[in-house]
C-alpha positions as CSV (number, residue, x, y, z in Angstrom):
1,M,113.0,203.5,123.7
2,S,111.2,206.9,123.6
3,K,107.5,207.8,123.6
4,P,105.6,207.1,120.6
5,Q,104.4,211.1,118.9
6,L,100.6,212.4,120.1
7,P,98.7,211.2,117.0
8,D,100.1,207.7,117.1
9,Q,98.8,207.8,120.9
10,V,95.4,209.3,119.8
11,H,95.9,206.4,116.8
12,G,96.6,203.9,119.3
13,A,94.1,204.5,122.2
14,I,91.5,204.7,119.4
15,R,92.0,201.2,118.0
16,I,92.1,199.8,121.4
17,K,88.4,201.0,121.9
18,H,87.2,199.5,118.5
19,Y,85.6,203.4,117.6
20,S,85.0,203.1,113.8
21,M,88.0,204.8,111.0
22,R,85.3,207.6,110.3
23,T,85.7,208.5,114.0
24,E,89.5,208.0,114.6
25,E,90.1,210.6,111.3
26,A,87.8,212.9,113.4
27,Y,89.0,212.9,116.2
28,V,92.6,213.1,115.1
29,H,91.6,216.0,112.7
30,W,90.1,218.0,116.0
31,I,93.1,217.2,118.2
32,K,95.9,219.0,115.3
33,R,93.9,221.8,114.8
34,F,93.6,221.8,118.5
35,V,97.3,221.8,119.0
36,F,97.9,224.0,115.6
37,F,95.9,226.1,116.6
38,H,98.0,226.8,119.8
39,E,101.0,227.0,117.7
40,K,102.1,223.6,119.3
41,R,102.5,223.6,122.5
42,P,101.9,220.5,124.2
43,S,98.9,219.0,125.0
44,L,99.8,218.2,127.9
45,H,100.7,221.4,129.0
46,M,97.2,222.8,128.3
47,G,93.2,222.5,129.8
48,E,90.2,223.6,130.1
49,H,91.1,227.3,128.9
50,E,92.4,226.6,125.9
51,V,89.9,224.2,125.3
52,S,87.5,226.4,125.6
53,K,89.3,229.3,123.6
54,F,89.8,227.0,120.5
55,L,86.0,226.2,120.9
56,S,84.9,229.6,121.2
57,H,87.1,230.7,117.8
58,L,85.8,227.8,115.9
59,V,82.3,229.4,116.6
60,V,83.0,232.2,116.1
61,E,85.8,232.8,113.7
62,R,85.1,229.7,111.2
63,K,81.3,229.4,112.5
64,V,80.6,225.9,112.4
65,S,77.9,224.1,113.8
66,A,76.7,223.3,117.2
67,S,77.8,219.2,115.8
68,I,80.4,220.3,114.9
69,Q,81.9,222.4,118.1
70,N,80.7,218.6,120.0
71,Q,82.5,216.2,117.8
72,T,85.9,218.4,118.1
73,L,85.0,218.6,122.3
74,I,84.3,215.0,122.1
75,A,87.6,214.4,120.1
76,L,89.4,216.6,122.9
77,L,87.5,214.8,126.0
78,F,89.1,211.8,124.4
79,L,92.5,213.1,124.3
80,Y,92.6,214.5,127.7
81,Q,90.9,211.9,129.4
82,E,92.0,208.7,127.4
83,V,95.6,209.7,125.8
84,L,97.0,212.1,128.4
85,K,95.0,210.9,131.5
86,K,94.6,213.9,132.2
87,M,91.1,214.3,134.1
88,G,90.7,217.2,137.2
89,W,89.3,220.0,134.4
90,I,86.3,217.5,132.5
91,N,83.7,218.4,134.4
92,N,83.9,222.0,134.1
93,V,83.5,222.3,130.2
94,K,79.9,223.5,129.0
95,R,78.8,222.0,126.1
96,T,77.3,223.6,123.3
97,K,73.3,223.0,122.8
98,K,71.4,222.6,119.4
99,P,69.6,224.7,118.2
100,S,65.6,223.3,119.2
101,H,63.4,223.0,116.8
102,I,59.7,223.3,116.1
103,S,57.9,220.6,114.2
104,V,55.4,222.0,111.7
105,F,52.6,219.4,111.3
106,L,50.4,220.1,108.2
107,P,46.7,219.5,108.4
108,R,45.6,216.6,106.1
109,R,43.8,217.2,103.3
110,R,40.3,215.6,102.6
Protein backbone atom coordinates (compact mmCIF):
# COMPACT_ATOMS: atom_id res chain seq x y z
CA MET A 1 0.00 0.00 0.00
CA SER A 2 1.41 3.41 -0.96
CA LYS A 3 1.73 6.42 1.31
CA PRO A 4 -1.08 9.00 0.96
CA GLN A 5 -0.36 12.20 -0.96
CA LEU A 6 0.73 15.24 1.07
CA PRO A 7 -2.67 17.03 0.97
CA ASP A 8 -4.37 13.87 2.23
CA GLN A 9 -1.80 13.56 5.03
CA VAL A 10 -2.43 17.20 6.01
CA HIS A 11 -6.22 16.73 5.98
CA GLY A 12 -5.87 13.62 8.13
CA ALA A 13 -3.57 15.29 10.68
CA ILE A 14 -5.87 18.30 10.96
CA ARG A 15 -8.95 16.15 11.49
CA ILE A 16 -7.21 14.13 14.20
CA LYS A 17 -6.57 17.43 16.02
CA HIS A 18 -10.23 18.48 15.52
CA TYR A 19 -9.36 21.81 13.92
CA SER A 20 -12.15 23.76 12.24
CA MET A 21 -12.92 23.35 8.55
CA ARG A 22 -11.81 26.94 7.89
CA THR A 23 -8.45 26.26 9.53
CA GLU A 24 -8.09 23.11 7.45
CA GLU A 25 -8.83 25.02 4.25
CA ALA A 26 -6.35 27.78 5.14
CA TYR A 27 -3.55 25.37 6.08
CA VAL A 28 -3.99 23.28 2.94
CA HIS A 29 -4.08 26.44 0.81
CA TRP A 30 -0.80 27.82 2.21
CA ILE A 31 0.95 24.45 2.14
CA LYS A 32 0.01 24.02 -1.54
CA ARG A 33 1.23 27.54 -2.34
CA PHE A 34 4.49 26.75 -0.54
CA VAL A 35 5.02 23.54 -2.51
CA PHE A 36 4.19 25.20 -5.84
CA PHE A 37 6.42 28.18 -5.04
CA HIS A 38 9.32 25.75 -4.72
CA GLU A 39 8.38 24.00 -7.98
CA LYS A 40 6.87 20.92 -6.31
CA ARG A 41 10.05 19.92 -4.49
CA PRO A 42 9.28 17.34 -1.82
CA SER A 43 8.55 19.14 1.46
CA LEU A 44 10.63 16.63 3.36
CA HIS A 45 13.72 17.91 1.53
CA MET A 46 13.02 21.53 2.37
CA GLY A 47 13.43 23.36 5.65
CA GLU A 48 14.05 26.69 7.33
CA HIS A 49 15.69 28.34 4.30
CA GLU A 50 12.78 27.51 1.99
CA VAL A 51 10.17 28.58 4.54
CA SER A 52 11.95 31.91 5.08
CA LYS A 53 12.26 32.45 1.33
CA PHE A 54 8.54 31.79 0.82
CA LEU A 55 7.49 34.06 3.70
CA SER A 56 9.74 36.83 2.39
CA HIS A 57 8.20 36.42 -1.07
CA LEU A 58 4.74 36.83 0.42
CA VAL A 59 5.68 40.08 2.13
CA VAL A 60 7.88 41.65 -0.55
CA GLU A 61 6.24 40.48 -3.79
CA ARG A 62 2.65 39.71 -2.77
CA LYS A 63 2.47 42.40 -0.05
CA VAL A 64 0.49 40.28 2.40
CA SER A 65 -0.22 41.51 5.92
CA ALA A 66 1.64 40.36 9.01
CA SER A 67 -1.37 38.29 10.09
CA ILE A 68 -1.42 36.40 6.76
CA GLN A 69 2.31 35.82 6.98
CA ASN A 70 1.88 34.45 10.51
CA GLN A 71 -1.02 32.24 9.40
CA THR A 72 1.20 30.87 6.63
CA LEU A 73 4.06 30.24 9.05
CA ILE A 74 1.73 28.40 11.44
CA ALA A 75 0.43 26.25 8.57
CA LEU A 76 3.98 25.38 7.52
CA LEU A 77 5.02 24.65 11.11
CA PHE A 78 2.02 22.33 11.35
CA LEU A 79 3.18 20.59 8.17
CA TYR A 80 6.68 19.99 9.48
CA GLN A 81 5.79 19.22 13.11
CA GLU A 82 2.59 17.21 12.80
CA VAL A 83 2.67 15.72 9.31
CA LEU A 84 6.33 15.24 8.39
CA LYS A 85 7.59 14.92 12.00
CA LYS A 86 10.63 17.04 11.10
CA MET A 87 11.44 19.20 14.10
CA GLY A 88 15.11 20.27 14.06
CA TRP A 89 15.00 23.82 12.68
CA ILE A 90 11.57 24.96 13.78
CA ASN A 91 12.72 26.90 16.84
CA ASN A 92 14.92 29.15 14.68
CA VAL A 93 12.12 30.62 12.56
CA LYS A 94 11.41 34.25 13.33
CA ARG A 95 7.79 35.35 13.55
CA THR A 96 6.50 38.62 12.17
CA LYS A 97 5.09 41.13 14.58
CA LYS A 98 1.97 43.10 13.84
CA PRO A 99 2.56 46.83 13.64
CA SER A 100 1.93 48.52 16.94
CA HIS A 101 -1.34 50.36 17.24
CA ILE A 102 -1.67 53.41 19.39
CA SER A 103 -5.12 53.83 20.86
CA VAL A 104 -6.61 57.28 20.54
CA PHE A 105 -8.99 58.40 23.22
CA LEU A 106 -11.19 61.39 22.59
CA PRO A 107 -12.33 63.49 25.53
CA ARG A 108 -15.99 63.34 26.48
CA ARG A 109 -18.15 66.22 25.40
CA ARG A 110 -19.99 67.99 28.15
